[in-house]
N, C-alpha and C positions, 0 to 999 in steps of 0.2 A: 594775732596767732593764738592758738589754743595749746596749752602745755598740759599734757596728761602723763601720769605715772604709768609706765609700761608694766611694772610688776605688781601693781596693786590688785589683789585678788587673783594673781596668776599662780598656776601650779609651780612655777619656777622660783617663787619667793623663798621657799625653804632652802633651795640650793644656793641662792644668792646670800642669805643670812649665814649659811654654813661657810661659804668662802670668806666672808668678812671676819668670822670668828677665827678662822685659821690664819688669815693675814694679820689680825691683831696680835695673835700669839707669836707670830714671827716678827713682829715689829714693823710690818709693812703698812703703807697707807691703805685705808679702807676704800672699797669700791663705792662709787656713788650710784644711786638708783637712776638708770637712764630715763630720759624723757623723750616723748614723741611729740614733735611739733607739727600740728595740722594747720596749714595755711587757711586763713579766713576765706570763705567761699561766698559767692553771691547768693542771696536768698532765693533766686529763681530756680536754683538747682535742687531745692528741697520742696517736697509737697506731694500732692496726690496726682491722679490721672489728669484732672482738669489743669493743674499747674504744668504737668509735663506736656500736655497737648498745646497749652498756650505758649510754651517755650519755643515751639516750632516756628512761630511767626514773630519772635522777638528779633530785633536787629542784632543783639549780642550773640545770637545763635542762628546765623543765616544758612548753615549747612544742612539743607534738607532737599529732598528730591521727590517728585511725584511721577509715577509712570502708569500708563494705561496699555494693556495688552489686548490686541484684537486678533481673533482667530477666524480665518476664512477656510471653509472646507473646499479643498481642491477636488477635481474630478477623480473618482476612484475607478481606475481602469479595470481592476479585478472584478469589482461588483458589476461594472457595466458589461464585461465579458460574460459573467455568470448569468446576468439578466438576458443577454442575447441568446446564450445557450438554452436557457429555460424556455424562451419564446420559440426557438427552433424545435425543441422537443414537444412543445404544446402543438405546434403545427403538424408535426409528424404523427402525434397521437390522434389528432383530429382527422388527418388523412387516412390513418389506419381504421378508425371507427367508421368513416364514410365508406371505405373500401369493403369492410365487413358487412355493413348494412346493405350495400349494393349486391354483394355476393348472396346474402340471405334472400333479398328480393328476387334475384335471378333464379335461385334454387326453388323458391316458392312458386314463381311463375312457371318454371319448367315442370315442376311436380303437378301443378294444377292442369297444365296442358296435357301432360302424360295421362292423368286420370281421365280427362275428357276423351282423349283419343282412344284409350283402351276401353272406355265405356261404349263408345261407338262401335268398336271392334266386336265387343260382346253382343251387342244388338244385331249386328250384321251376321255374326256366327250363329246366333240363335235362329235368325230367319233362314239362313242357309241350311241348318240342320232340320228345321221344320219342313222346308221345301224338299229336302232329300227324303224325309220320312213319307211325305205325300207321294213323291215319284216312286219310291219303293213299293208303297201300297198299291199304286196304280199298276205298276209293272207286275206285281203278283197276281192281280186280278186278270190281267191280260194273259199271263202265263197259265193260270188255271183254266182259262177259256181257250187255250191253245193258240193264242194270238201273239205270243212272245216266246223267246228262247231262253235257255238256261244262261247263256252268255250275257244277255241283256239283264237278266235278273241278278246275276252275280255283280255286274257292273253297278247296278243301282244300290246293291248292298255295300259295295266298296265306297261309293260316293257318300252314303250315309255314315259309314265308319269314319271317313275323312272329315266330314262335316262335324261329327261329334268330337273328334280330336281337336279340330280347330276351335270349337266352342270351349272346350276345356282349357286349351292354351290361352285363348283370349280372356277367359275368366281368371286364370292364374295371373296373367299379366296385369289385369285390372286390380286384383287384390294386392299385388306388389306395388302398383302405382299408388294405391290408397295408403299402404304402409309407408311408402317413401314421403308422401305428402304429410302424414302424421309426424314423421321424423323431422322434417324441415320446419314444421310449425310447432314442434314440441307438444303435440296433443295425443301421442300414442298411448300413454298411460290412461289419460282421461277417456279416450275413445274406447279403450278396452276394459274400463272399470278396474284399473290396476292401481293399488295404493302401496307405496313404499314407505315403510315405517323406519324411523331412526333406531339404531341399536340401543339408544338410551331410553326409548319409549317402552312402557310396560307392555 
């Protein structure tokens, strides 16, 4: 055992000496300095990290435990549902894109067909107007030679007027068809040499 003086170098040493002085003046027995007895310990309980680590495997210290933790990720239902929802949205967006592309193709085809149809109408109307002019000119010559009547002359003039109106209508429809084709193909500005500047441009 190791006997050590408790009050040696202690802040309470002054108080201890004062008590003994008082007890001496009163004729009382003096107090003895208490001692602390520390039982002798085995040398393996003192040392550095190597000594402490070696103590784990000594028979005198058999109380140790070793544990291993394994973590397995289980199926995340929330993430799986989010993934399924994202895939559904992707399919929907693809279907919308394909639908819009088909709509654009149909619009372009219809516009091209309308342009061709109206172009043919213009050609036919021009030919009809030219024929009406020839017939009116022939009718005038007959009328001047007394071989036709005023009624027939007026009829030829009305036919020419109608032919000219049909030609104008066909030409207008043709111009509209061209404008519609430029709209669906996004070439209206380029075809008409129109440039749109940004407000930020000088």
